[in-house]
N, C-alpha and C positions, 0 to 999 in steps of 0.2 A: 674276731668271725668264726673261729676254730670252734669256739665255745657254743657258738648260735649251728653251727653246723650239730656238734656233738647233743643238741638239746634234741634233734628230732630224732635220733634212733636208727632204725632201720626202715621208717617209711619211705615209700616209695619218690617223697621230694626228696628224700636224701639223696639218690642216686642222679636225679636231675639236676641239683644244685653239686652236685661231685662233677657232673659231664662238661656242664657250661665252662669253667674256668679252664677246662680240658682243653675243650674249643676253643676258645681265645688263645690261647698259647699254642696251637698250631697255626692258627692263622697270623697272629704276631710274627711268631720267628718266619714264617713265607713274606713278612713286608717289610723285615730286616733288610737293609741296603749292603749287608757283608754276606750276605748268604747267597749264593749262584743255585737256580737263574731267579732274581728279582722281578716279580709281577704281583701289580696290585690285584686285590679282593675283585673275584668274579662278582657278578650279580646274584648267582645261586648261593656262594659261600655266603656273601652279605644277608640273602635272604634268610638263608638257614641258622645264622647267627642271631636276627632277629625273631625271628621264631621262637627258637630255644628261651631270648631273653623275654619275651613277652609270654611262655609257657610258664617258665621259673615265677614271674612276678605276678601272674594270675593266681598260681597254686598258694605263694607264701602270702597272699590277700586271704584268699579263701581257707587255707590252715590257720592265720589267725585269725579271723571271723568266726573259726568253728570252736575256736578253742585250743585246736590242737597244736599249737605254739604260742608262747608269750605274745604280749605284744612288742615287750622287749629287742625280742629273738627277731621277730617279724621285721621291726625296724630296720632292726643292726645288717639283717641279710639283705633287706632290699636298697640298702645307702650302699652297701656294697656291691650290689650287681648296676644299680646305678651307676657307682663310679666306672663300674668293669665296662659297662655301656658308653659312656663317653672316652672313655679311652679306645675304644674299637673304632668311635666316630670318626674321634682326629688321628688317628691311626690312619683308617681309611682314607681320608680327606687327602692328610699330606703326602702319601702315595700317588695318588692321584695327581698332583699338583708335581709330582716327581716325572713324570711320566715324559 
């Protein structure tokens, strides 16, 4: 994924791609049962992540279609962010079950 992100250079899409995993990291730390206080994600946090994910996904597909990034780069990044999206979904579901 690092190579794919490096291919973006200084484009605005680069910043969005870098910031979304940071948000996920912050949210996943909050969901860690070893941390206090444990709290499931609120609707606003889930909506914020989902919005960011959808924006990055759309921007990647648009950049690929315009030829700003290679199709291989677009595909690598889309697959990575899709996996991150699934991780967030499963983590949020698991914490709701533990309440």
